[in-house]
BALOBA-1460 file (C-alpha; in Angstrom, 3 decimals):
// residues 181
<rec num="1" residu="m" x="-4.797" y="-7.655" z="-10.890"/>
<rec num="2" residu="k" x="-7.893" y="-5.586" z="-10.094"/>
<rec num="3" residu="t" x="-10.850" y="-6.742" z="-7.976"/>
<rec num="4" residu="e" x="-14.067" y="-4.718" z="-7.919"/>
<rec num="5" residu="i" x="-16.230" y="-5.433" z="-4.873"/>
<rec num="6" residu="i" x="-19.638" y="-4.304" z="-3.622"/>
<rec num="7" residu="i" x="-20.609" y="-4.966" z="0.002"/>
<rec num="8" residu="s" x="-24.245" y="-4.330" z="0.905"/>
<rec num="9" residu="g" x="-26.539" y="-4.833" z="3.890"/>
<rec num="10" residu="f" x="-28.469" y="-3.060" z="6.612"/>
<rec num="11" residu="g" x="-26.914" y="-0.191" z="8.527"/>
<rec num="12" residu="g" x="-25.398" y="-1.547" z="11.726"/>
<rec num="13" residu="q" x="-24.064" y="-4.742" z="10.112"/>
<rec num="14" residu="g" x="-20.604" y="-3.253" z="9.692"/>
<rec num="15" residu="v" x="-20.815" y="-2.887" z="5.913"/>
<rec num="16" residu="l" x="-18.917" y="0.405" z="5.737"/>
<rec num="17" residu="s" x="-16.360" y="-0.753" z="8.309"/>
<rec num="18" residu="m" x="-15.753" y="-3.931" z="6.333"/>
<rec num="19" residu="g" x="-15.104" y="-1.879" z="3.211"/>
<rec num="20" residu="k" x="-12.831" y="0.519" z="5.067"/>
<rec num="21" residu="i" x="-10.777" y="-2.309" z="6.583"/>
<rec num="22" residu="l" x="-10.523" y="-4.010" z="3.180"/>
<rec num="23" residu="a" x="-9.334" y="-0.743" z="1.599"/>
<rec num="24" residu="y" x="-6.776" y="-0.155" z="4.374"/>
<rec num="25" residu="s" x="-5.581" y="-3.748" z="3.898"/>
<rec num="26" residu="g" x="-4.895" y="-3.007" z="0.248"/>
<rec num="27" residu="l" x="-2.984" y="0.131" z="1.219"/>
<rec num="28" residu="m" x="-0.878" y="-1.873" z="3.681"/>
<rec num="29" residu="e" x="0.127" y="-4.069" z="0.730"/>
<rec num="30" residu="d" x="1.015" y="-1.087" z="-1.496"/>
<rec num="31" residu="k" x="-1.999" y="-1.577" z="-3.740"/>
<rec num="32" residu="e" x="-4.159" y="1.103" z="-5.325"/>
<rec num="33" residu="v" x="-7.574" y="1.284" z="-3.636"/>
<rec num="34" residu="t" x="-10.860" y="3.149" z="-3.727"/>
<rec num="35" residu="w" x="-13.568" y="3.138" z="-1.053"/>
<rec num="36" residu="m" x="-16.923" y="4.653" z="-1.966"/>
<rec num="37" residu="p" x="-19.774" y="4.359" z="0.557"/>
<rec num="38" residu="a" x="-23.467" y="4.925" z="-0.146"/>
<rec num="39" residu="y" x="-26.129" y="4.987" z="2.539"/>
<rec num="40" residu="g" x="-29.402" y="6.617" z="3.478"/>
<rec num="41" residu="p" x="-30.037" y="8.925" z="6.422"/>
<rec num="42" residu="e" x="-30.711" y="5.979" z="8.725"/>
<rec num="43" residu="q" x="-27.665" y="4.942" z="10.722"/>
<rec num="44" residu="r" x="-29.133" y="1.585" z="11.736"/>
<rec num="45" residu="g" x="-31.693" y="-0.354" z="9.768"/>
<rec num="46" residu="g" x="-31.416" y="1.494" z="6.459"/>
<rec num="47" residu="t" x="-29.582" y="-0.028" z="3.515"/>
<rec num="48" residu="a" x="-25.894" y="0.750" z="3.195"/>
<rec num="49" residu="n" x="-23.357" y="-0.326" z="0.613"/>
<rec num="50" residu="v" x="-19.759" y="0.340" z="-0.196"/>
<rec num="51" residu="t" x="-17.749" y="-0.184" z="-3.350"/>
<rec num="52" residu="v" x="-14.111" y="-1.168" z="-2.869"/>
<rec num="53" residu="i" x="-11.602" y="-1.588" z="-5.669"/>
<rec num="54" residu="v" x="-8.213" y="-3.141" z="-4.925"/>
<rec num="55" residu="s" x="-5.730" y="-3.074" z="-7.790"/>
<rec num="56" residu="d" x="-2.071" y="-3.493" z="-8.626"/>
<rec num="57" residu="d" x="-2.453" y="-0.678" z="-11.177"/>
<rec num="58" residu="r" x="-4.002" y="2.789" z="-11.124"/>
<rec num="59" residu="i" x="-7.785" y="2.896" z="-10.835"/>
<rec num="60" residu="s" x="-9.474" y="5.076" z="-13.432"/>
<rec num="61" residu="s" x="-12.867" y="5.452" z="-11.720"/>
<rec num="62" residu="p" x="-14.490" y="4.306" z="-8.476"/>
<rec num="63" residu="i" x="-17.928" y="4.218" z="-10.124"/>
<rec num="64" residu="l" x="-18.998" y="0.762" z="-11.277"/>
<rec num="65" residu="s" x="-22.095" y="-0.879" z="-12.721"/>
<rec num="66" residu="k" x="-20.829" y="-4.500" z="-12.565"/>
<rec num="67" residu="y" x="-18.706" y="-6.190" z="-9.909"/>
<rec num="68" residu="d" x="-16.257" y="-9.080" z="-9.661"/>
<rec num="69" residu="v" x="-17.498" y="-9.816" z="-6.137"/>
<rec num="70" residu="a" x="-20.748" y="-9.001" z="-4.331"/>
<rec num="71" residu="i" x="-21.163" y="-9.551" z="-0.600"/>
<rec num="72" residu="v" x="-24.849" y="-9.269" z="0.292"/>
<rec num="73" residu="l" x="-26.062" y="-9.416" z="3.869"/>
<rec num="74" residu="n" x="-29.835" y="-9.083" z="3.438"/>
<rec num="75" residu="q" x="-32.592" y="-9.860" z="0.930"/>
<rec num="76" residu="p" x="-32.920" y="-6.318" z="-0.512"/>
<rec num="77" residu="s" x="-29.166" y="-6.292" z="-1.223"/>
<rec num="78" residu="l" x="-29.309" y="-9.723" z="-2.849"/>
<rec num="79" residu="d" x="-32.256" y="-8.635" z="-4.995"/>
<rec num="80" residu="k" x="-30.414" y="-5.491" z="-6.076"/>
<rec num="81" residu="f" x="-26.880" y="-6.790" z="-6.669"/>
<rec num="82" residu="e" x="-27.117" y="-10.453" z="-7.769"/>
<rec num="83" residu="s" x="-27.672" y="-9.371" z="-11.376"/>
<rec num="84" residu="k" x="-24.726" y="-6.950" z="-11.185"/>
<rec num="85" residu="v" x="-22.054" y="-9.606" z="-10.596"/>
<rec num="86" residu="k" x="-19.964" y="-10.172" z="-13.714"/>
<rec num="87" residu="a" x="-20.242" y="-13.621" z="-15.318"/>
<rec num="88" residu="g" x="-17.592" y="-15.789" z="-13.672"/>
<rec num="89" residu="g" x="-17.682" y="-13.568" z="-10.578"/>
<rec num="90" residu="i" x="-18.393" y="-14.361" z="-6.945"/>
<rec num="91" residu="l" x="-21.447" y="-13.755" z="-4.775"/>
<rec num="92" residu="i" x="-21.181" y="-14.267" z="-1.006"/>
<rec num="93" residu="y" x="-24.304" y="-14.094" z="1.142"/>
<rec num="94" residu="d" x="-25.176" y="-14.557" z="4.783"/>
<rec num="95" residu="g" x="-28.007" y="-17.064" z="5.112"/>
<rec num="96" residu="f" x="-29.717" y="-15.187" z="7.954"/>
<rec num="97" residu="g" x="-32.818" y="-13.397" z="6.657"/>
<rec num="98" residu="i" x="-32.422" y="-14.531" z="3.047"/>
<rec num="99" residu="i" x="-35.786" y="-15.892" z="1.905"/>
<rec num="100" residu="n" x="-34.983" y="-16.293" z="-1.801"/>
<rec num="101" residu="p" x="-31.383" y="-17.503" z="-2.220"/>
<rec num="102" residu="p" x="-29.290" y="-16.632" z="-5.288"/>
<rec num="103" residu="t" x="-30.215" y="-18.435" z="-8.504"/>
<rec num="104" residu="r" x="-27.501" y="-17.545" z="-11.026"/>
<rec num="105" residu="t" x="-25.462" y="-20.410" z="-12.433"/>
<rec num="106" residu="d" x="-22.800" y="-18.366" z="-14.252"/>
<rec num="107" residu="i" x="-21.170" y="-17.159" z="-11.009"/>
<rec num="108" residu="s" x="-19.701" y="-18.857" z="-7.938"/>
<rec num="109" residu="v" x="-22.144" y="-18.567" z="-5.046"/>
<rec num="110" residu="y" x="-20.988" y="-18.981" z="-1.446"/>
<rec num="111" residu="r" x="-23.158" y="-19.045" z="1.647"/>
<rec num="112" residu="i" x="-21.595" y="-18.028" z="4.935"/>
<rec num="113" residu="d" x="-23.546" y="-18.353" z="8.175"/>
<rec num="114" residu="a" x="-21.749" y="-15.454" z="9.800"/>
<rec num="115" residu="m" x="-24.654" y="-14.299" z="11.974"/>
<rec num="116" residu="e" x="-24.908" y="-17.795" z="13.439"/>
<rec num="117" residu="k" x="-21.135" y="-17.994" z="14.014"/>
<rec num="118" residu="a" x="-21.083" y="-14.535" z="15.658"/>
<rec num="119" residu="a" x="-23.817" y="-15.722" z="18.047"/>
<rec num="120" residu="e" x="-21.730" y="-18.839" z="18.790"/>
<rec num="121" residu="m" x="-18.780" y="-16.568" z="19.538"/>
<rec num="122" residu="k" x="-21.099" y="-14.517" z="21.793"/>
<rec num="123" residu="n" x="-20.196" y="-11.277" z="20.032"/>
<rec num="124" residu="s" x="-22.434" y="-9.915" z="17.278"/>
<rec num="125" residu="k" x="-19.889" y="-7.182" z="16.523"/>
<rec num="126" residu="v" x="-17.521" y="-9.672" z="14.829"/>
<rec num="127" residu="f" x="-20.173" y="-10.569" z="12.233"/>
<rec num="128" residu="n" x="-18.552" y="-8.410" z="9.550"/>
<rec num="129" residu="m" x="-15.078" y="-9.809" z="10.249"/>
<rec num="130" residu="i" x="-16.412" y="-13.360" z="9.830"/>
<rec num="131" residu="v" x="-17.784" y="-12.345" z="6.431"/>
<rec num="132" residu="l" x="-14.477" y="-10.691" z="5.539"/>
<rec num="133" residu="g" x="-12.687" y="-13.934" z="6.400"/>
<rec num="134" residu="g" x="-14.995" y="-15.795" z="4.039"/>
<rec num="135" residu="l" x="-14.127" y="-13.338" z="1.272"/>
<rec num="136" residu="l" x="-10.399" y="-13.822" z="1.823"/>
<rec num="137" residu="k" x="-10.813" y="-17.609" z="1.600"/>
<rec num="138" residu="v" x="-12.596" y="-17.581" z="-1.779"/>
<rec num="139" residu="c" x="-11.006" y="-14.419" z="-3.216"/>
<rec num="140" residu="p" x="-7.698" y="-13.574" z="-1.510"/>
<rec num="141" residu="v" x="-7.698" y="-9.940" z="-2.652"/>
<rec num="142" residu="v" x="-5.479" y="-9.095" z="0.354"/>
<rec num="143" residu="s" x="-3.538" y="-11.221" z="2.831"/>
<rec num="144" residu="t" x="-4.498" y="-11.859" z="6.447"/>
<rec num="145" residu="e" x="-1.227" y="-10.123" z="7.394"/>
<rec num="146" residu="g" x="-2.321" y="-7.014" z="5.498"/>
<rec num="147" residu="l" x="-5.703" y="-7.237" z="7.182"/>
<rec num="148" residu="n" x="-4.107" y="-7.453" z="10.629"/>
<rec num="149" residu="k" x="-1.998" y="-4.350" z="9.869"/>
<rec num="150" residu="a" x="-5.114" y="-2.567" z="8.595"/>
<rec num="151" residu="l" x="-6.931" y="-3.215" z="11.866"/>
<rec num="152" residu="y" x="-4.134" y="-1.519" z="13.785"/>
<rec num="153" residu="k" x="-4.290" y="1.395" z="11.328"/>
<rec num="154" residu="s" x="-8.067" y="1.815" z="11.168"/>
<rec num="155" residu="l" x="-9.168" y="1.077" z="14.733"/>
<rec num="156" residu="p" x="-8.640" y="3.647" z="17.475"/>
<rec num="157" residu="e" x="-5.879" y="2.588" z="19.870"/>
<rec num="158" residu="r" x="-8.369" y="2.007" z="22.678"/>
<rec num="159" residu="y" x="-9.791" y="-0.904" z="20.621"/>
<rec num="160" residu="h" x="-6.485" y="-2.566" z="19.732"/>
<rec num="161" residu="n" x="-7.131" y="-5.126" z="22.483"/>
<rec num="162" residu="l" x="-10.000" y="-6.420" z="20.290"/>
<rec num="163" residu="i" x="-7.801" y="-7.144" z="17.273"/>
<rec num="164" residu="p" x="-7.029" y="-10.765" z="18.296"/>
<rec num="165" residu="l" x="-10.798" y="-11.415" z="18.575"/>
<rec num="166" residu="n" x="-11.323" y="-9.845" z="15.148"/>
<rec num="167" residu="m" x="-8.569" y="-11.978" z="13.618"/>
<rec num="168" residu="q" x="-10.118" y="-15.070" z="15.236"/>
<rec num="169" residu="a" x="-13.404" y="-14.080" z="13.565"/>
<rec num="170" residu="v" x="-11.605" y="-13.800" z="10.207"/>
<rec num="171" residu="e" x="-10.194" y="-17.315" z="10.686"/>
<rec num="172" residu="e" x="-13.674" y="-18.625" z="11.542"/>
<rec num="173" residu="g" x="-15.065" y="-17.039" z="8.379"/>
<rec num="174" residu="m" x="-12.340" y="-18.689" z="6.308"/>
<rec num="175" residu="r" x="-13.265" y="-22.005" z="7.893"/>
<rec num="176" residu="i" x="-17.062" y="-21.907" z="7.573"/>
<rec num="177" residu="i" x="-17.693" y="-20.433" z="4.129"/>
<rec num="178" residu="g" x="-19.343" y="-22.972" z="1.852"/>
<rec num="179" residu="n" x="-19.824" y="-23.324" z="-1.877"/>
<rec num="180" residu="n" x="-23.471" y="-23.698" z="-2.870"/>
<rec num="181" residu="k" x="-22.761" y="-24.970" z="-6.367"/>
């Protein structure tokens, strides 16, 4: 099985980190992966996106024009990538800051109020992990065990004490994601 994913949002939302953790999770499960970031010169506030492919078989190219899954975290990303989700695919969006919600009827659309949940948890830095949890609920491309291993691999050791909080955020994301159809 191969899953082609685009994650897009503003710089500072953890878009690239989410992609990196997802790619490491695939590696922890002996899958083939690609991770291809794209971002402007702005570190915070500019648009960033990352393409991640997780596959049981070899991946011929990391460059894609259509995606199985799009995770969009702001209106410009939704406007750009909604049309690039394959028919039958999945679009996940955070409701915060989305003025014009998705309109396609040939894909599964899921809203996740991750920004709101991160505020409830009193830690905006777990926003991306909440979103990642939502992805794993509706499209289990990797396991939560693989994700946990990936956090230990990708985070510097001085941050390993934050892994339980990150895994709690993943569980919250799995719990709160909703289907808009």
